[in-house]
N, C-alpha and C positions, 0 to 999 in steps of 0.2 A: 558501750558499757558491758563489762563482763558479768555474767550471771553464774552462780554456782547452783547446780541441781543436786538435790538429795531425794532419795526414795524412802518411803515409810509406809506402814500399814495404817489406814484410817478407816475405822468402822468396818474392819475385816476386808478392806480392799487395798491393794497396792496402789500408791499414787506417788507422784513426784512433785516437788516444789522447787521452782527456780527463783532465787533471790540474789540480790547483791551481797558480796562478802560482808559488808558492814552490818547488814541485818542478821546474817548468820552468826556473827560475833555476839550480837545482843542476845539472840536466842540461846546460844551456847552458854553465855554467862547466866542467863535466867534459869536454864534447866539445872545448871550446877548449883546455883544459889537455892533453888527450890527443891533439889533432890528428886527430880523426875526425869522421865525420858523425853526425847524430842517428840515421839509419837503421842505421848500423853499431853504435852503442852499444845501441840497442833490440834489435837482432838478437842481440848477445851476451847480453843479459839474458834474452831469449826462449829462446835455446839452452840456457842454464844451467837455466832453469825446466823445459824439456823433458827435459833429461838427468836432472834430479832427479825426473822423473815427478811433478811437482807439479801439482795441479789449481788452484793459485793463479791468479787472473786476471792478465793481463799488467799491467794498471794497478797492481795491488797489488805485483807483483814489481818494477816500476819504482820505486814509492815506497820499498820496502824497500832496493833498491839505492842510491837517493839518500840515504837515512838512513845507510846503511853508509859511503857515500862521504864524507859530511860528518863522521861520527865518525872515520873514518880520517884525514881531513885535519886535524881538530883535535888528534888524538893526535900527529900528525907535527909539529905546530907547537909542541907543549909542550916 
């Protein structure tokens, strides 16, 4: 399976995130709809993960967030 890697600054540190293109498409749509940057959205996801004291990897937290976003969007369109 092909991964796409993107680099961003998170809490003042450069990091990269490798996700499948389908997840990047969801994130791109979300940042466009929400009018925010990718770094800002990933920062929110990371902060929520940290506050929950989760040991879940960031990439997993992003995938779960993307799935929840799609589910919420489809429920809103019903």
